[in-house]
C-alpha positions in Angstrom: 0.0 0.0 0.0 2.8 2.4 0.9 4.4 1.7 -2.5 1.2 2.6 -4.4 0.5 5.7 -2.3 4.0 7.0 -2.8 3.7 6.5 -6.6 0.3 8.3 -6.6 1.8 11.3 -4.9 5.1 11.4 -6.7 4.3 10.7 -10.3 1.9 13.8 -10.8 4.5 16.0 -9.1 7.3 14.7 -11.3 5.3 15.1 -14.5 4.2 18.6 -13.5 7.8 19.6 -13.0 8.7 18.1 -16.4 5.9 19.9 -18.2 5.6 23.3 -16.5 8.7 24.2 -14.5 10.9 26.8 -16.2 14.2 25.5 -17.3 16.2 27.0 -14.3 13.7 25.6 -11.8 13.7 22.2 -13.5 17.5 22.0 -13.4 17.4 23.0 -9.7 14.9 20.3 -8.9 16.9 17.6 -10.8 20.0 18.9 -8.9 18.3 18.2 -5.6 17.5 14.7 -6.7 21.2 14.2 -7.8 22.4 15.4 -4.5 20.1 13.0 -2.6 21.2 10.1 -4.8 24.9 11.1 -4.3 24.4 11.2 -0.6 22.9 7.7 -0.7 25.8 6.4 -2.9 28.4 7.9 -0.5 26.7 6.2 2.4 26.4 3.0 0.4 30.0 2.6 -0.4 31.0 2.7 3.2 29.9 -0.9 3.2 32.9 -1.6 1.1 35.2 -0.1 3.7 35.7 3.2 1.7 34.9 6.6 3.1 34.5 9.0 0.1 35.2 12.8 0.3 31.6 13.6 1.2 31.4 17.4 1.1 33.8 17.8 -2.0 31.6 15.3 -3.9 28.5 17.3 -3.1 30.2 20.5 -4.1 31.3 19.1 -7.4 27.8 17.8 -8.2 26.4 21.2 -7.3 28.8 23.1 -9.4 27.9 21.0 -12.5 24.2 21.8 -12.1 25.0 25.4 -11.2 26.9 25.8 -14.5 24.0 24.4 -16.4 21.5 26.6 -14.5 23.5 29.7 -15.2 23.7 28.8 -18.9 19.9 28.3 -19.0 19.4 31.9 -17.9 20.9 33.1 -21.2 19.0 33.1 -24.5 19.9 29.9 -26.2 19.0 27.4 -28.9 18.9 23.6 -28.4 22.3 23.5 -30.1 23.8 25.8 -27.5 22.2 23.7 -24.8 24.0 20.6 -26.1 27.3 22.5 -26.4 27.0 23.6 -22.8 26.8 20.0 -21.6 30.0 19.1 -23.6 31.9 21.8 -21.8 30.5 21.0 -18.3 31.0 17.2 -18.6 34.5 17.5 -20.2 35.7 19.9 -17.5 34.3 17.6 -14.7 35.9 14.5 -16.3 39.2 16.2 -16.9 39.6 18.0 -13.5 37.5 16.1 -11.1 39.9 13.3 -10.4 42.8 15.7 -9.9 40.8 17.9 -7.5 39.7 14.9 -5.4 43.3 13.4 -5.3 44.6 16.8 -4.2 42.1 16.9 -1.4 43.2 13.4 -0.5 46.7 14.7 0.4 45.1 16.2 3.6 44.0 12.7 4.8 45.7 11.4 7.9 45.9 7.9 6.5 47.2 8.4 3.0 46.4 4.8 2.1 42.7 5.8 2.1 43.1 8.8 -0.2 43.0 7.0 -3.6 40.0 4.7 -2.7 38.1 7.8 -1.4 38.9 9.9 -4.5 37.9 7.0 -6.7 34.5 6.5 -5.0 33.8 10.2 -5.1 34.8 10.5 -8.8 32.6 7.5 -9.6 29.7 9.2 -7.8 30.0 12.1 -10.3 29.7 9.7 -13.3 27.1 7.5 -11.7 24.7 10.0 -10.1 25.7 13.5 -11.2 26.3 13.4 -15.0 23.3 11.1 -16.0 20.9 13.4 -14.2 22.7 16.5 -15.7 22.0 15.0 -19.1 18.3 14.4 -18.1 18.0 18.0 -17.2 19.6 19.0 -20.5 17.1 16.9 -22.5 14.4 19.3 -21.2 16.3 22.2 -22.8 16.2 20.7 -26.2 13.4 20.6 -28.8 10.4 18.5 -27.7 12.4 17.8 -24.5 9.4 17.5 -22.2 7.8 15.0 -24.6 11.0 13.0 -24.8 11.3 12.8 -21.0 7.7 11.7 -20.8 8.5 9.0 -23.4 11.6 8.0 -21.3 9.6 7.7 -18.1 6.9 5.6 -19.8 9.3 3.2 -21.4 11.2 2.7 -18.2 8.1 2.5 -15.9 6.2 0.2 -18.2 9.2 -2.1 -18.6 9.7 -2.2 -14.8 6.0 -2.9 -14.2 5.9 -5.7 -16.8 9.0 -7.3 -15.4 7.6 -7.3 -11.9 4.2 -8.8 -12.6 5.2 -11.2 -15.3 8.1 -12.3 -13.2 5.9 -13.0 -10.3 3.3 -14.8 -12.4 5.5 -17.1 -14.6 9.1 -16.3 -13.8 11.0 -19.6 -13.3 14.5 -18.9 -14.8 16.7 -16.6 -12.8 18.2 -13.7 -14.7 21.1 -12.9 -12.3 20.7 -15.0 -9.2 23.9 -13.8 -7.5 23.0 -10.1 -8.0 19.2 -10.0 -7.9 17.6 -13.3 -7.1 14.1 -11.9 -7.6 14.6 -11.1 -11.3 13.7 -13.7 -13.9 14.5 -14.1 -17.6 10.7 -14.2 -18.3 10.3 -10.9 -16.6 13.2 -9.4 -18.5 11.7 -10.5 -21.8 8.3 -9.1 -20.9 9.9 -5.9 -19.8 11.8 -5.6 -23.2 8.6 -6.2 -25.2 6.5 -3.9 -23.1 8.9 -1.1 -23.5 9.0 -1.4 -27.2 5.2 -1.6 -27.4 4.7 1.6 -25.3 7.4 3.4 -27.1 5.8 2.7 -30.5 2.4 3.7 -29.2 3.7 7.0 -27.6 5.6 8.1 -30.7 2.8 7.1 -33.2 0.5 9.3 -31.1 3.0 12.0 -30.4 1.2 14.8 -32.2 -2.2 13.9 -30.6 -0.6 13.7 -27.1 1.3 16.9 -27.6 -1.7 18.9 -28.9 -3.9 17.6 -26.1 -1.4 18.7 -23.4 -1.1 22.1 -25.2 -4.9 22.6 -25.2 -5.1 22.1 -21.5 -2.0 24.4 -21.0 0.3 21.8 -19.5 2.8 21.8 -22.4 4.4 24.6 -24.3 4.5 24.3 -28.1 8.2 23.9 -28.5 8.2 21.2 -25.8 5.7 19.1 -27.7 6.5 16.6 -30.5 4.6 17.8 -33.6 6.9 16.5 -36.3 6.5 13.2 -38.1 7.6 10.3 -35.9 10.6 8.2 -36.7 10.0 4.9 -38.4 8.5 2.0 -36.4 11.9 0.2 -36.7 13.8 3.2 -35.3 11.3 3.6 -32.4 11.6 -0.1 -31.6 15.4 0.0 -31.6 15.5 3.1 -29.4 12.9 1.8 -27.0 14.5 -1.6 -26.8 17.9 -0.1 -26.2 16.5 2.1 -23.4 14.9 -0.9 -21.8 18.1 -3.0 -21.9 20.3 -0.3 -20.3 17.5 0.4 -17.8 17.5 -3.2 -16.7 21.3 -3.1 -16.5 21.0 0.0 -14.4 18.7 -1.8 -12.0 21.1 -4.8 -11.8 24.1 -2.6 -11.2 22.4 -0.9 -8.2 21.5 -4.3 -6.9 25.1 -5.3 -7.3 26.2 -2.3 -5.3 23.7 -2.9 -2.5 24.4 -6.7 -2.3 28.2 -6.0 -2.1 27.6 -3.4 0.7 25.2 -5.8 2.5 22.2 -3.5 2.5 18.6 -4.1 1.2 17.8 -0.5 0.1 19.9 2.5 -0.7 17.8 4.6 1.8 14.4 5.0 3.4 13.3 8.3 2.1 10.4 7.0 0.0 7.9 4.8 1.9 7.6 1.4 0.2 10.2 2.3 -2.4 13.5 2.5 -0.4 15.8 5.4 -1.3 16.1 7.8 -4.2 18.7 5.5 -5.9 16.3 2.6 -5.7 13.8 4.6 -7.8 16.1 6.2 -10.4 18.7 3.4 -10.9 17.2 2.5 -14.3 17.1 6.2 -15.3 20.7 6.7 -14.5 21.6 4.3 -17.4 18.7 5.2 -19.7 18.8 9.0 -19.6 22.3 9.3 -21.2 21.2 7.0 -24.1 18.1 9.2 -24.8 20.3 12.3 -24.4 22.6 11.1 -27.2 19.6 10.4 -29.4 18.2 13.9 -28.8 21.6 15.6 -29.2 22.3 13.8 -32.5 19.0 15.2 -33.8 19.9 18.7 -32.7 23.4 18.6 -34.2 22.4 16.8 -37.4 
């Protein structure tokens, strides 16, 4: 019951933010989620005997989103929005490890400096950058529609895997990592994601126009162009599903290795923030590349 009630409250709020929040506010909201996920990850890896640089990690994640937020205050096109991400991510990747290792020189036990810097740097790539890319999708043409599509593909696949797995799942998918997942559930998830992806894109104009009529969606955030071919939609939706399932398994791996059941207890019936967004952390970058290639083509 807690799981259902939490979903009933959260899903409308999330969709309202995607559709109606101005770009700076949306980036700020995603930044809050990124910081909560980063906090859970930093606490999680302590189960491996590693104590990351907690505050420097939070500061670096914040600076990434702050840079994107500042850029969003300036007049820009989707092309400039994509270019902003390249600069932010490249700077973080190029300098983050060196900054963290420099901070490590202040540690009393120098043997812990490298593991701590490695864990903190991994947090940037695992929690920070994927959500930064999700926020940037919203700044691109039809960005709100694409995020809606992403959510539906991931959520539908997750739901199909859960119910089909419980009903007929007999063959374990990854018993050492996540004993509850089955091959039957994974196949159902894959097919369900492709089906919902095709339905959403083939009705993209109707969905967009309806949301515009009720003043939930702005025109440039709707998908009014001709949809890609059915094959292209199927490939994109199937790819998003595969990486989403991998994201779920990777988080299960992290939790099992750390000896914990959930990444946190913030969301009743759902565990922590990481437990809810683990699939999105892998799927959002894939959709970002798809959207960015369209913009730069």
